[in-house]
N, C-alpha and C positions, 0 to 999 in steps of 0.2 A: 566724289571727293569734296571735302569741306572747303569753302571759300576762305582764302587768306584775307584777313581784314586789317592787320597791323603787322609791320615789320620794323624792328629797331636794329640799326646797323652801326658798328664802329667803323668809321671811314677815315682814311688818310688821304688828304687832298692838297694839291698845290695852292698857293695864295691866290692865284688867278685861275678860274674866276673867283671873285669875292663871294663871301658866304651868302649874301642876298641873292646874287645871280645864280649861284649853284643851287640854292633851295628852289628858286623859281623854276629852273630847268628840270629839276627832279619832280616838282609838282605838275609839270606839263606832261609827264609820262602817262600814256594811255592807262586808264584804270586807277590812277592816283587821284583821290579826292582832296587830299591835303598832305602837306609835308612840313616838318620842322627840322631845324638844324641848329645844334647847340655846340659852341666852341668848347672843347675840352682842354686842349693844349695847343700852344703856338710855339713854333721855333722859326729860325731864319728862313727855312726853305719850304716847310709844309705845316699844315694844320691838321690836328686830329679832331674830328667832329663826330657828334652822335646825331644820326639821321633817323627820324621817325616818319614812316609814310603810312597812310590809312586809305582804304578804299573798300568798295564792295566785293571785289574779287581781284586782288593784286596779282600781277605776274611778276614774281621775284626776278626772273631772268631779265625782264625789261628794265626794272630798277637798277639791277647790277650793271647792265649794259650802259645805261645813262651815266652812272657814276664813273665807269671806265671811260666813256666818251668825253667826260669833263676832266679827265686826267687823274681821277681818284682810284682808290682800291679799297675794296671791302675787306677789313681785317677780321671781322666776326659778325655773325648774326646773334644779337644779344637777346632778342625777344621776338616771338611770333604769336599772333592771335588768329585763330581759325574758328569758323562756325557761322551761326546765324547772326551773331554779334560779337564785338570784342569785349572780353571780360576784363573788368578793371582789376588791377592788382590789389590784393588784400594782405595785410600783415599776417604772418604765420608764426608759430612757435620757433621755427627754424631761423627766423629773422632776428631773434633774440634779444 
């Protein structure tokens, strides 16, 4: 089976831990070479963030478990890249 190289997640998380600590903890998951977290929406009790993780052979269940252990929940998996390398997005006619 092809290796999972990148996963982009829509995550709902509490304010604590803060985004920096949350991202550091996701980056510490075995198999994750790098992680980014972008704040999408903020309200009084939760934050909606986009989480991107990359690695040579990611284990999605480990990333999902880490998000849950930090009090978050994955709303959707918005992108997955698999294979020998992660293919960069390219504009297509459908992007319009």
